[in-house]
One Martini backbone bead per residue (centre of mass of N, CA, C, O) as a GRO file, in nm:
protein
  157
    1UNK     BB    1  -0.189   2.531  -2.535
    2UNK     BB    2  -0.001   2.298  -2.637
    3UNK     BB    3   0.050   1.997  -2.490
    4UNK     BB    4   0.352   1.955  -2.567
    5UNK     BB    5   0.441   2.230  -2.449
    6UNK     BB    6   0.385   2.171  -2.156
    7UNK     BB    7   0.592   1.945  -2.121
    8UNK     BB    8   0.836   2.103  -2.214
    9UNK     BB    9   0.814   2.312  -1.992
   10UNK     BB   10   0.841   2.119  -1.749
   11UNK     BB   11   1.111   1.989  -1.829
   12UNK     BB   12   1.267   2.254  -1.840
   13UNK     BB   13   1.219   2.338  -1.549
   14UNK     BB   14   1.360   2.092  -1.430
   15UNK     BB   15   1.640   2.147  -1.557
   16UNK     BB   16   1.685   2.419  -1.424
   17UNK     BB   17   1.657   2.322  -1.127
   18UNK     BB   18   1.887   2.113  -1.147
   19UNK     BB   19   2.115   2.327  -1.231
   20UNK     BB   20   2.077   2.466  -0.994
   21UNK     BB   21   2.111   2.551  -0.703
   22UNK     BB   22   2.090   2.375  -0.402
   23UNK     BB   23   1.768   2.426  -0.296
   24UNK     BB   24   1.546   2.293  -0.092
   25UNK     BB   25   1.283   2.418  -0.215
   26UNK     BB   26   1.349   2.321  -0.504
   27UNK     BB   27   1.342   2.021  -0.445
   28UNK     BB   28   1.046   2.012  -0.373
   29UNK     BB   29   0.944   2.128  -0.640
   30UNK     BB   30   1.068   1.912  -0.823
   31UNK     BB   31   0.914   1.673  -0.705
   32UNK     BB   32   0.636   1.782  -0.780
   33UNK     BB   33   0.687   1.815  -1.080
   34UNK     BB   34   0.763   1.518  -1.139
   35UNK     BB   35   0.499   1.400  -1.043
   36UNK     BB   36   0.318   1.555  -1.247
   37UNK     BB   37   0.445   1.436  -1.498
   38UNK     BB   38   0.390   1.143  -1.431
   39UNK     BB   39   0.082   1.173  -1.413
   40UNK     BB   40   0.035   1.264  -1.702
   41UNK     BB   41   0.141   0.998  -1.828
   42UNK     BB   42  -0.037   0.792  -1.676
   43UNK     BB   43  -0.331   0.946  -1.752
   44UNK     BB   44  -0.324   1.140  -2.008
   45UNK     BB   45  -0.252   1.443  -1.935
   46UNK     BB   46  -0.186   1.637  -2.215
   47UNK     BB   47  -0.089   1.347  -2.288
   48UNK     BB   48   0.025   1.063  -2.369
   49UNK     BB   49   0.008   0.759  -2.267
   50UNK     BB   50   0.306   0.668  -2.048
   51UNK     BB   51   0.436   0.453  -1.824
   52UNK     BB   52   0.743   0.474  -1.856
   53UNK     BB   53   0.754   0.780  -1.810
   54UNK     BB   54   0.616   0.779  -1.539
   55UNK     BB   55   0.826   0.612  -1.391
   56UNK     BB   56   1.063   0.799  -1.431
   57UNK     BB   57   0.937   1.047  -1.279
   58UNK     BB   58   0.867   0.913  -1.014
   59UNK     BB   59   1.154   0.826  -0.938
   60UNK     BB   60   1.272   1.108  -0.926
   61UNK     BB   61   1.079   1.206  -0.697
   62UNK     BB   62   1.158   0.990  -0.487
   63UNK     BB   63   1.455   1.086  -0.463
   64UNK     BB   64   1.310   1.363  -0.336
   65UNK     BB   65   1.084   1.260  -0.128
   66UNK     BB   66   0.807   1.206  -0.278
   67UNK     BB   67   0.515   1.074  -0.162
   68UNK     BB   68   0.320   1.084  -0.402
   69UNK     BB   69   0.508   0.929  -0.596
   70UNK     BB   70   0.521   0.670  -0.434
   71UNK     BB   71   0.220   0.613  -0.451
   72UNK     BB   72   0.190   0.623  -0.760
   73UNK     BB   73   0.396   0.401  -0.827
   74UNK     BB   74   0.261   0.174  -0.672
   75UNK     BB   75  -0.007   0.190  -0.823
   76UNK     BB   76   0.102   0.139  -1.103
   77UNK     BB   77   0.224  -0.136  -1.048
   78UNK     BB   78  -0.052  -0.267  -0.956
   79UNK     BB   79  -0.206  -0.205  -1.239
   80UNK     BB   80  -0.030  -0.393  -1.376
   81UNK     BB   81  -0.072  -0.699  -1.523
   82UNK     BB   82   0.270  -0.746  -1.547
   83UNK     BB   83   0.418  -0.717  -1.288
   84UNK     BB   84   0.779  -0.685  -1.182
   85UNK     BB   85   0.735  -0.610  -0.899
   86UNK     BB   86   0.806  -0.636  -0.580
   87UNK     BB   87   0.680  -0.638  -0.265
   88UNK     BB   88   0.907  -0.468  -0.126
   89UNK     BB   89   0.875  -0.222  -0.307
   90UNK     BB   90   0.586  -0.158  -0.234
   91UNK     BB   91   0.632  -0.123   0.066
   92UNK     BB   92   0.839   0.106   0.044
   93UNK     BB   93   0.659   0.309  -0.106
   94UNK     BB   94   0.418   0.311   0.091
   95UNK     BB   95   0.581   0.398   0.340
   96UNK     BB   96   0.657   0.678   0.250
   97UNK     BB   97   0.359   0.775   0.224
   98UNK     BB   98   0.247   0.689   0.502
   99UNK     BB   99   0.449   0.863   0.677
  100UNK     BB  100   0.315   1.129   0.530
  101UNK     BB  101  -0.021   1.067   0.543
  102UNK     BB  102  -0.126   0.875   0.322
  103UNK     BB  103  -0.409   0.693   0.334
  104UNK     BB  104  -0.388   0.495   0.096
  105UNK     BB  105  -0.109   0.393   0.177
  106UNK     BB  106  -0.184   0.285   0.453
  107UNK     BB  107  -0.384   0.076   0.353
  108UNK     BB  108  -0.200  -0.070   0.144
  109UNK     BB  109   0.011  -0.154   0.348
  110UNK     BB  110  -0.177  -0.325   0.519
  111UNK     BB  111  -0.246  -0.528   0.299
  112UNK     BB  112   0.051  -0.629   0.257
  113UNK     BB  113   0.087  -0.705   0.585
  114UNK     BB  114  -0.144  -0.894   0.698
  115UNK     BB  115   0.010  -1.177   0.680
  116UNK     BB  116   0.311  -1.111   0.791
  117UNK     BB  117   0.203  -0.833   0.977
  118UNK     BB  118  -0.069  -0.768   1.154
  119UNK     BB  119   0.017  -0.538   1.347
  120UNK     BB  120   0.113  -0.341   1.128
  121UNK     BB  121  -0.148  -0.337   0.971
  122UNK     BB  122  -0.322  -0.221   1.199
  123UNK     BB  123  -0.175   0.043   1.227
  124UNK     BB  124  -0.241   0.144   0.932
  125UNK     BB  125  -0.545   0.119   0.949
  126UNK     BB  126  -0.581   0.322   1.181
  127UNK     BB  127  -0.465   0.565   1.034
  128UNK     BB  128  -0.664   0.560   0.794
  129UNK     BB  129  -0.930   0.567   0.967
  130UNK     BB  130  -0.839   0.867   1.083
  131UNK     BB  131  -0.895   1.005   0.838
  132UNK     BB  132  -1.048   1.243   0.612
  133UNK     BB  133  -1.084   1.010   0.415
  134UNK     BB  134  -1.373   0.847   0.394
  135UNK     BB  135  -1.326   0.616   0.195
  136UNK     BB  136  -1.067   0.511   0.329
  137UNK     BB  137  -1.161   0.487   0.626
  138UNK     BB  138  -1.372   0.265   0.571
  139UNK     BB  139  -1.186   0.052   0.452
  140UNK     BB  140  -0.988   0.039   0.689
  141UNK     BB  141  -1.197  -0.041   0.902
  142UNK     BB  142  -1.271  -0.305   0.763
  143UNK     BB  143  -0.987  -0.430   0.766
  144UNK     BB  144  -0.958  -0.424   1.073
  145UNK     BB  145  -1.204  -0.595   1.141
  146UNK     BB  146  -1.113  -0.847   0.988
  147UNK     BB  147  -0.856  -0.887   1.156
  148UNK     BB  148  -0.999  -0.924   1.426
  149UNK     BB  149  -1.189  -1.161   1.352
  150UNK     BB  150  -0.940  -1.353   1.285
  151UNK     BB  151  -0.736  -1.306   1.549
  152UNK     BB  152  -0.455  -1.147   1.473
  153UNK     BB  153  -0.582  -0.911   1.648
  154UNK     BB  154  -0.642  -0.688   1.869
  155UNK     BB  155  -0.759  -0.451   2.003
  156UNK     BB  156  -0.688  -0.166   2.069
  157UNK     BB  157  -0.361   0.023   2.119
   0.00000   0.00000   0.00000
């Protein structure tokens, strides 16, 4: 199937689900679908890379409480060389994803909070360190250790 047809199909499916009766499970599916469309535009998967379109779709998915989209959007904002998004927006997006158990978001939220709120940062580093994602858990454990060595937080709580 032509790659542009795939995107047209996904966008059409989103429009149909949006117009349909508001059924909670459809809302979850729409959020996942919108996140996937955003990801396709962000990474250039089956479509041309287009960060503005990715942001549009990620925001729509975040409105539907999609935690993966919140994490992806925060990552996209941080990857942009001339990001115009403020720190509080990043914290808010990562918090949505972190509270849903996404380990990378937990670690990234900890990184953002480590200077302003070391205890909260330690909390999120601990959560990420306990995750099954070994790469993230190692980084989070190192971040927590660095925070402890600095004396900004005590040992385990």
